[in-house]
N, C-alpha and C positions, 0 to 999 in steps of 0.2 A: 319652538325648538330653538330658533335662532338665539333667544335670549337666553335659553339654558344654556348654548354653546360658549356663548359670550361669558357668561358666569363661571363657566368651566376653565375657561382661556385665563381669567382674570385671577382665580385661583390659584391654579399653576404659576403664572407670573409672579404673583404673590410669594409663593412658596420656593420658586428658584430663586428669588431675590435675598431670601433670607438665609437661603444654604448657599448661596453663592458670594454673599455680601462677608466683607471681611471682619471676622471679629477677632474675641481677646484669644493671645495664644497663650498656652499652658506653660506655668512655671518649670520647666523641665530641670532647670539647674537647683532649685530647691531639693536638699537630700531628704531621704524619708528614713527611719530606722528599718532596722532588722524586722521581719516580720516577726511578732510576739514579744519583741521587746520594744514597745512604746518608748517616748520621751516622757520625763515626767519634769514638774516644777510647779511652781507657787506662783497665784495672784497677789502679790503683795500689797500693803497698805503705803505707796513710795513715799510718802511724807512723813513716815515713823521707823520704817524698816528700809534694808537697804539688801543687795546681794552678798554683800560680803557678812552681813550679820546674819543671814539666812543658812550661808555655807556653813559657819561657824556652828549653829544651832544644829542642823542635821549632820554634820559630821561629812558630808559630801558637797560637791558642788551638782547641783541639776541641772537638766541638759534643756529648761526649758523655761522662759520666765514669763510674764504675761502683765499686761499694762494696759489702762483703757484710757484713750485720749481722744480730747473733741476736735470734730470736723463740721468745718472745714478747719485748716490749720490756722491759729492766730500765731504771733510771736512767741508767746508765752506757751503755747502747745508745741509749735516747733521743739523750743529750748527742753519743754519735758519729753518729748519723745526722743531727743537726741541724747537726753542722760540717761534715759532709761537703757536705749539701746547700747549706749556705752558700759552702762551697769551690767549687762546680760553678756557683753563682749570681754567683760575682765574676766569671766569663767568660761567664755566658750559655748555660751547658752543660744538655742535660739529665740528670738525674739516675736513673742505673740501678740501683737498690736489688735487691741478692742478699738474702733473707731464708733462713737458716739457723735450722732449728729446734732447739732445746735441749730440748726435751722429747718425748715417742713423740708422733707425731700424734694419737693420740686423748685425749692429754691439754689440746692447743690447744682453746682455747673461744672463745664467739662474744665473749665480752669483751678476749679478748685481740686478735681482730681489729678489735674497735672502737675499742679505744684506739688500734692501729696505725692505724687511717683517720682517728682525729681528729688524729692528729699528722702525716700526711702533709697532711691540707686544712689545717693551721698553715702547715705549711710552703709550701703555696702561697701562702695569705693574707698571708704575712710576706715571703716572697722572692719571691713570682711564679714560683716552680719547677714544674716538667713533671717527673714521675716515671714511671718504668718499674719494675714491683713485679716481680721473678723471685722466684716463692714455689717453694723448695725443690728447684732444679734438679738436671737429673741424677740424677732420681729413678727411673728405667731402670738404673742403675750398683749397684754393690753397695760403694761406699766411704763412703756414707754413711747413719748411722740413721734415716734416712725413706725409704731406697730400698725399691723391688720390695714395697710395700705399696699394690697399685692402688685398694682400696676405702677404706682411710682417706686415702691421698693426694687422693683426688678430692673426698672429702667435706671436707676441711683447704682445700683448695684455694679451692672454692666458698666456703666460709664466708668466708675472706678477700675474695675478689673480691665478696659481698654486700655487706660491710663499706666496702670501698674505694669501689665503685662508689657508693653510697650517702651518703658524706660527701664526695666531690669528684670533678669530670669530670675533673681534671687528673692523675689517675693512672691508667695503663693497667697491666692484670694480663698478665704475660708466663708464658706454658708453655715450658720449657725443659727438654727431656730431652737427654741425651747421644746422640751419633751411634752409632748401633745394632750397627755392625761389633764384634763380639766379644760381645754379648749372650749369655746372660745375665751373662757376667762372671765366671763361677766362679773364673777363674784371673788375674783382674785383680789387680794391686800396689793394696793400701790395701783389700782386701776385708774389711769388718767381718763379714759374714756376717748380714745383716739378717734380721728376724723375717718369715718369711715366712705363718705359718701362719694360714688363715682365707681367703687369696689363692689357694689352689691351683687352683679351675677358672678364676679371670680370668686369671693367668699362663701357665698351660697351653694357649695358644689353638689349639695343633693337637690337641691331646686326645690326645697319648700317651703322658701318663704323666711323660715327663721336660721339664724346663724347659732348653731347649736353642736352639743357634742357628737354628731353623728355627720358632721362636715370635715372633710379633709385638715387636719392642720399645719400641713407641710407643701403640697403640691401648688397652691395658689402663689408662694413666695419662690418657688423654685426659679434661679435665675438664667440657668441654661448650662450643659455640660461645658460649652466650650468657655464661660464665663468663670467657671468654679472648678479650684484647684485641690482644694481638701472641703470634705462637709465635717460639720461639727455639730454638738446637740448639748444642751446644758442639762445635766441629770444631778437636782442636789438631793439629800436625805435632810429633811424636814422635822421628821419624825412620822407619827403615825397620821394618814390623810383621813380624818373624820368627814369629809364628804362636804359638798356644800350645796347651796339650793340657789333658786334664780341665777343660775348661771347662763341662761340662754339671753341672746340679742338681737334686736332687730338689726338688720345687716345694714341698714340705711342710717339709722339713729342710735345705733350704740343703746345706752343705757345711763344707769347711775352710775358713780365712780364705786369701786369696791370696798370702799370703806362702809358707803350706805347700803351697801346689800347684804344678803345673808349668807355668811358662810362658817362653818364650824371649824375651819382652820385645822391646824394640825397639833397632835399631842407631841410636844418635845420632849428631850431627852429619853427618848427609846431606842436603844439598840435595835439595827436593822435586820429584818427574818433574814434567814440563810440566802434565799433565793430572790432579794427584794429586786437588787438590780438586773439579775438575768430576766423576770419579768417585765422590768420598763424596754428592755433589749428586745423581747419579744413581743412589744406593744400590746400589755395585757394589763398592765397594772396601773389601777386608778380610772379604767376605761367603764367599768359596771357592764351594763348589758351591753353598752354601744362598743366593747372591745372584741368582740368574737371577729373573726376574720379579716381583721386590719393586717396589711403587710407590714413587717417591722420596719422601720426609719433604717437601720443598717443594711437590710436588703435592698429597698428601693433606691437609696441614693449612694451608698458607699460599695455594695458587691454590684450592683446592675451598672457603675459609672467606674468602676474601679478608683475610687477616690479615696485616700485616706482620711482617717476620722480623728478629729480632735476633741476629748470630752474636757469640758468645764463641768468641774463638780466639786464635791465639799459635804461634810457632815455636821450638822446645828448642833452645839452644844450649851446649853445654858448655867454659867455656874452659881447655880442656887442651892447645889445641895440635893436637890430633890431627883428621881428616876434614875436612869440605867448610869454606870461609870463613863467618864469622860473616853477612854481608852476602848470601853466595849464599844462605843458608838462610832468612834473615830476609825479604830482599826477595825471594826465589824464592815465598815463601809469601804475602806481602801482595799480591805482586801479581796472583796467581791470586784471591784473597779480591777486591781492588777489581774484577776481571773478570767477577768474578761479580756483583756487584752491576749491571753494566750489563745485562749477560743475563738476570738475575732480577729484575725490577723492583719486586718485592716486596720483596726484601733491603732494608731500609731503617735499621740498624744496625751498627755493626761494633765490637765491645770487644775490643779488645788485651790481652793479657796484659801488663802493664809490669811485672814484678817479677822479684828475683833470689831463689832459695829452691831448698831441695834439694827433688828429686822420688823418688819411690821407683821409677820406671820407667827410671832408669838407677842403681840401687842406693843412692840415697838422696846422690847426688852433688850438689853445689850446682850450679844451672845458671841460664842468664841468659835471660829471653824479651823483655828491652828491647827495642824498636824505636828508642829513642833514646839508646843507651848512650853512643854516642860521636856526635862533629859529624858523622861522616862518613855513619853511619847515620840522623842526623836529617835530612840535607839531601837525603840518598835518598829516604826516607819522603817528605819534604814534596815533592819533584820527583812523585814516583808518585801523592800525594793529589791534586795539581793536574792531574796528566794523564788520571789516568781520573777526575775529575769528583767525588770522595769531597767531600762536605759537611764543612767546618771552618768555625770561626768562631763566633758567638754564634745561638742558636734562641730563646731567650728575653730576657727585659730584661736586660741586664747590670748585676749589683748587687755590684760590685768596692769594694775597701775606699777606694778614694778617692772613689766616690760616697758611701760611707758617712759619710765624714771631711767631704766639703762639703755633707752634709746637717746636720752639728753645727752649721752658720753660723747654720741657722734660729733657733738658741736664743739671738742677739742680734735677731731680728726682733721686731716688735710685731703686733699683730693685726689693726691698720689698714692699708686697701688702698692704694694707690700715692698716690692723691689725699689721703687721711688724711695718709699719713706725710710728704708733700711739705708739706703744712700745719702739720704739727709743726716740720719744718725752718725754714719763712718766719718762723713764732712765735717759735724759739729766735734767728734771726739779728737779729730786729727787738728781741729782749730784751736781747742781748747790745750791740747800739747804743744801746739806752736806757743800759745800765750804763756804757758808755764815756763817754759825754757825762757822766752823772752823776761818773764818775771825774774826767773833768777838770774840773767843779765842784766836785768836795771838794777836789782839790788846790789849786786856786786861793785857796777861800775857807775851807776848813778844814784847814790846813796839820797841826795838831795830829794827825789822823787817819794821817800818814804813815807808811811803813814804816821803821823809826830805823834797819836794821843794812845798809844799803846796801852794806858791802864785807864783810859776814859771810862768808865762804868755804861755811859750810853755811847757804845759803839758806832760810830757813823758809818763803818764799810757795810755792816749788817743793813742799815737805813737805805744807804745808797744801792745795795742789792736787792732789798727788798723793793725799793719802788721800781727797778726796773724788772720783777716778776710781777708787780702787781700791775704795771704798764702793758705787760703781755696778757693777762689775764683781761682786762679792759677792752683791748685792742681786739683778742679774738672772739668775746662775746658779741661784741658790735661788727657785726659780720658785713664788711664793705669790701671792696675791693682797694686797697693802695699798698705801697710798699711797706708801711709798717705792718699791716697783717700779714703779708707776704712772708717777710721774716717773722714775724711771731708764731704764724701756725706752723711754716714749713721747718724754719731752722729754730728757733728755740724749744718749740712745743717736740720738736723731735729729741731732745736731750732732756729736759727737765719740762714741770710742768707744775699742777697744784700740788704734787708732792713736796717739791722745795718750798711754797707756801708755808704747808703745815711744818716744814723742817724749821724753816726759819722761826717762825712763829714760837715753836717749841725753843729754840735756843732765847730768843729773847726773855720768854718768860721764866726758864732757867736761871739766865742773868740776873733778873731783878729779885727773883724770889727770897734769895738768901738775905740779900741786903733790906728788905722790907721784913723781913722776921726779925731782925736784930733792931730793927726801928719800933716794930709795932707788937711784937711775940708771935710766937707761931700760931696759936688759935685766932689771934685779932687779924692776922694776916690771911689765915684759911676762910674767916669771913668775909674780907675784904674781895677775895676770889671770887668765893660765890656770890658776891653781890653784883661781881662782872661779870660772871655768868648769867647771873639773872636777868641783867640789863640787856646783854646780849640775845638773851630769848625773847625778850618784850620786844626789843626792838624787830628781831626775826620776825615774829606773830604781826607787828605793825605792818613791815613790808608787805607780808604775804597778803594782808587785809587790805593795804591802800592799793596794791596792783590789782587784785581783783574788782573793786569799788570803782576806779580810775577807767577798766575795760568795761562799766556798765553804762558810762558815759556815751552817749550817742555820735561825740566827734572825736573819740578815743577807741582805736582798734589796740587791744594789749594781745592778740593773738601772737604774736612775734616771741612772745615768752611765757604765756599762760598755756601754748600748745606748744608741741613739738611735730614737725615733720620729719618722716624717716629719711634718710638720706639715701640707705641701702648699704652704708659701709659697717652696720653694724651686725652681731652675732647672726640675725637671721635673711643677711644677704640683701641681694636685688628684689628677691620676691615680696619684702614689704616696704619697697620705695616708695614712697608719698604718702605711707600712713600718717594718720595725724592722729597724734596721742593727746587727750585734754587733762593738762596736769591741776585743773581745777574740778574734776569731776562732778565733785558733791560739794563745788563751793555755792550754789545757788541754794542747796537746803539751808545755809546758814541764814537765810532770811524766812525761812517757814515759822510759822507760830501752830504750835511751839517748834522750837527747834528742834531736829530729832539727834539725839545724843551722838550718834556716830558720826554726823558732820563735825559736831563742836569737837567730838575726840578727834578727828582727822586734822582740823585747825590745830587743836592745841599740841598734838605731836608732831607738827610740822609734815604732816602727810601730804600736804597739797601746798604749790607755791611755784613762782618762776624757775626756770630752768636753770636761769643764769646765776640764781642764788642757792641752790639747793645745797653747796659744801657748808653754807652758814648751820647747818644744823651737827654736824660734825664738830664744828668749834664750839658750840652750846656744849655739847656733853662731854671733850675733851676740857672744856675751862671747869665742868663740875667732877672732873678726875684729876685735875690738877693740885690739889690739897694732899690727898692722900699718896699720890706718885711722888709730889717733893718730900713728903713725909721719910719714904725709903730712900729716896737719895743724900737726903742731909744726913742720916745718920751713916750712912757709906753703903748703904745696901743698894747701890745703883747696878749692881750685878744681879740683883733678886728682881728690880724693876725689869731689865732687859730681857732677862730668861723668860720670865712672864709673859713678855711683849713678843718675842720670839716664839713662844709656844702659841700664844692666838694667833699671831699671822702663819704658822704651818697649820693650825687646825682650820683657819679659816680658807687657805689654799685647796684642804682636802674637801671640805666639808661644804664651803660656801654657806654658811650659816648668817639669819638674818634675824638678829635677836631683837630690834627694833621694827617697828613699823611706818618708820620716818623715813621721808623721801631721799635724804643723802644716803640713808643705807644700803639702797641699789644703786648707787654711783660709786659712792665712796663707803664702802663697808667698814663699820667702826674697827673689828679685828683686825683687819687688813691696814687701814690708813694710821691708825694710832703707832704704827712702829716708827714712824717718819717723827711723829710728834714726841714720844719716849725717848729716842736718840736726842734728838732737840735739847731735850730739857736736861738730859746728861751732859751733853755737850755745853751748854751754857752755862751750867752748874760750875763745869770743870774746865771752864775754858783757857784760863790762865796755865794750869797743869798740863790742858792737852796743847796749848799755845808752844809750852816750852819743849815738851816732849817732841813735838813737830820740827820745830825749830833746831833742833839739835842736830849734829852731823848726821847719826843713823837716822834722826825722823826724816831729814831732807832727802838721803840716800832712798828711804824705805818709799815715800812721796814720789821722787822721781822714776823708781822701776814701775810703780804702780800705773804713774800717769802715761809714762812711755809706752810700757809693756802692754798695757790695755788699748790704747790706741794705736798699738803698730799691730796688735794682732786685728784688730776689727779692719785697719787697712789692709793688712794680708788677706784677710778673707773676701773684702770686695775685688781686690786685685785678681784673686782666682776665679773669683766669679764674673769679671768684666772680661778678664782674656782668656779663661779657658784651661788655665793649667791646673794642678793638683797642688791643693793647700795642706799638704803634709805636716805636723800630724793629724791635721781636722779630717774628718770624714768629708768627702765629695758634698754631701747634704748639709753641712753645717751652715752656709751662708743662707739659705732658704728658709732652713730651720729656725733662726733665729729671731727673726719679728713675730712670728706667730707665737714663740713659745719664752721670748724670755724680752721682748723690747714693744710689745703694744700698749701703745700709750693711753689706753683708756685703763690698764689693769696694771698694779703694782707689782711687775712681776720682775725676775732678777736682775735682768739685764738695767730696767729702771732703777733698781736700788744701786748699781753701780755707776751709772750716770748721777747717781744722785750726790756720792762719793767724790768721783770726779768731778763735778761742777764745784760743790763747796770746798775741797782743797784747790783747784785753780781759782776759785773767786777769791780764796782767802789772799792764797800766794802773792796774786796779780792787784788786787787792793791792796796789799800792805806795800809792795813795791812799787807801785806805780801810781799811789795814790793822789798826789798833786797835778799830774795832768788831765787823769780821769774825772776829777773832782771839779778842776776848773772847766773842763768841757760840760758835763752832765751833772755834776753835783746840785747844781742850785735848783736842779728840777725832779731829779730823782730822789734826793733825801728828804726832801720834806714829803713826799708821795709816802715813801716807805716808813718813815714816822708815824704816819696816820693809815697804813696800810688797810685797816679793818675799815675803816671812816670811807676811804675810796671804793673798796668793794663794795660796800654798801650803798653807797650813793650812785654807783654805775649803774645799777639795774633800773634807776628812773633815766639814766640816760639813753640806754639802750631802748628803753620805751619810747621815750621823745621822740629819736632817730628814726624809728621804725616808722612814726605817724609823719613825717615828713612829706608833704604833698609832692607827688612826682619822684620819690627818690627810685635811683637805678643803683641797687648794691653792686653791678657789675661796673660801673663807670668808674674808670682808675682817679679821674679829677673830682669829681664828687666826694668818692671815700678819702680821698687824701686831704680834700677841704673840711670834711665833716670829721675824720678823726684827729686833724691837728686842732680843729675847734672843739671837740671832747677833751680831749687832755688837758688842754690849755685852761679850759674853764673849771676842769677838777681841781687844777693846779691851783687857782686862781682861790676855789674856794678852800683848798687847804692852807693856804696863804692867810685867807682873811678869818680862818677859824670858825667857818660857817656853820652853825649846829654843833658845834664841838661838845656841849654842854649836854647834848641831847643824844648825840650817836656814838658808840663807843669807837675809839680809836686802836 
């Protein structure tokens, strides 16, 4: 009696310890779809396919993507996981990650689980990603090394679940066996005869000494309600199951591998019967005499524990021209799957195997599971997704490459708020007006300061001005605290920026084009210009690749320019501050063998690259368009070019089209930014006529009225805003309205275009009448840089990378920033003076 009482106490103590012990916490922040509208998405071969390519084939973006990742995570596995999550995030899709153990289950450690969990938490923090984590699925089969070891499996699952739940509420653990008919799969193709020793009692659920079809295919592997957030099940349509022999196993010793045992296998290329999937979900299909009285998987684990269900599925088709048609097989199966989502509301996710690969079930023949293999299939799938109410489209925040590229424009924004930014604009306009007045004074009373070479074909005023602008670009991109960067980012950036660089490029090309035609002829000149565009393109490709390769070196951190961290000053505001965008999302795919075409295409179209270099693509395209543009200008049809240019600009402002997939298109849209280039071409070609007109009596009057009237209006509005008086005749809200709708520096809005005119008029006037003192002070430095401005822009990318890798660098240190900025611009100047790599790098 005493012994019995002691035993009871011991049992109660153990049970209490299990019940009270801290367990895994459910992932409550993982969203689930509305009942009857499950998520849908593919399991792609990510070495050959991409999220973007799949979205194009389907004509929709899916709500879920699946990927298999080795576990524990190696460095390569971590990279693959990040790349997969990044691709899913580009479409706002949930990332379903299947973890496949590469070591025995009893060798998996808590440290392995914590490393994984930390990575999943990072993926959510950086990508706003939601993840479903399928740990070692199909553990009741015989074709994986982790299979049919319930004790070790449950321990390993719970270890991962504890770590994941502790690290992030945005990752859900999925327990996912394979459908139980055919269990214990002793005659299964691909049987690896896993080690079952030590689990004989747990596996032999009917205690008859044999592991056979009468044993429970699921319960021994159940990790517990607290560890599981979702349940899943693998249900493929291989064809007609022709049965199997010698399927039973000795639970302690197992048996031969499936290839050596007797199985009739499947008859492929047969369309599914109308109720094939329903019979599986009812747990009757394929069990034979042992199927009666079995409780369905859905009832036992989904309904009982109120767990969402993830179906792993697909329909096999062998492209040999025999059997039923591809569409009847695949559509017949997916319609049953979609209908099941309506009948069983806890079915919350459908992952369709979207791959072409050999399968052991059909003697190693290559089969095609893809539901988007042809346009006809894709259209049929899209119709049925809509017909059955299956959820496609974004589930989480869309983090596409366009958003990443657009975010990089924040690198040109200051820390000031809109009011402070508008104040800088007014201050700069007023300062330019003062400079314009002083230029008039100098021209009248100090004629000796005047620019002496008015008819010089290489206008040094332009080179000096371009040198000043390109230095501003270099200092802005090299993000350090210094007096240079303060002036560049706040003052100069407030009134002009990349648009002036584009305008000046157009002016220079417009100036040299006609003399080159007179020397070479029109066609040869066009060929020379296209060769120049080709050189720019090849150099751009080289820079993109070299930066990526440098980032692979263990002692180089290229993330300062190959990724971009959202500063919270972009279109989406503070809610995405800290978001990290990968600007080389598919860069690693370039080294796959064979290299997937989508990665090659992204490289060739400059869809990837460092953010400080993205405008280079715009210059390549504008250089290609230069000959036809100048063909119009040289024939006096400049007005046609400008009319087309303004039409494109207005069209872009209204519809925001992106005609090219290139990285620059999201930051410097071609149809918008071409307007500065085309006007530059016209100004450059008609430079003498325009100079004569603007320096005439009426031209001077017009320029004076524009400069002083424009600057005066801005100052008047600022005074009204600062001191609270009514700025008649302007509405009270004018000042606050202006920045957001006319002067945002990352968009080429009307105010920025006016500033472009203001800046070029004042700069021309000031450098014309005050040339000698300006040239004496800064000409020695700015003019060579301006004459080689494209060269400076290209090499500055490597300086930004080098500076980012200085050990102990404090970007907020004034003295460090000042010293490094000074050294940077002096070294670039020295390279220009020495013509370093001038024969390779375009100028």
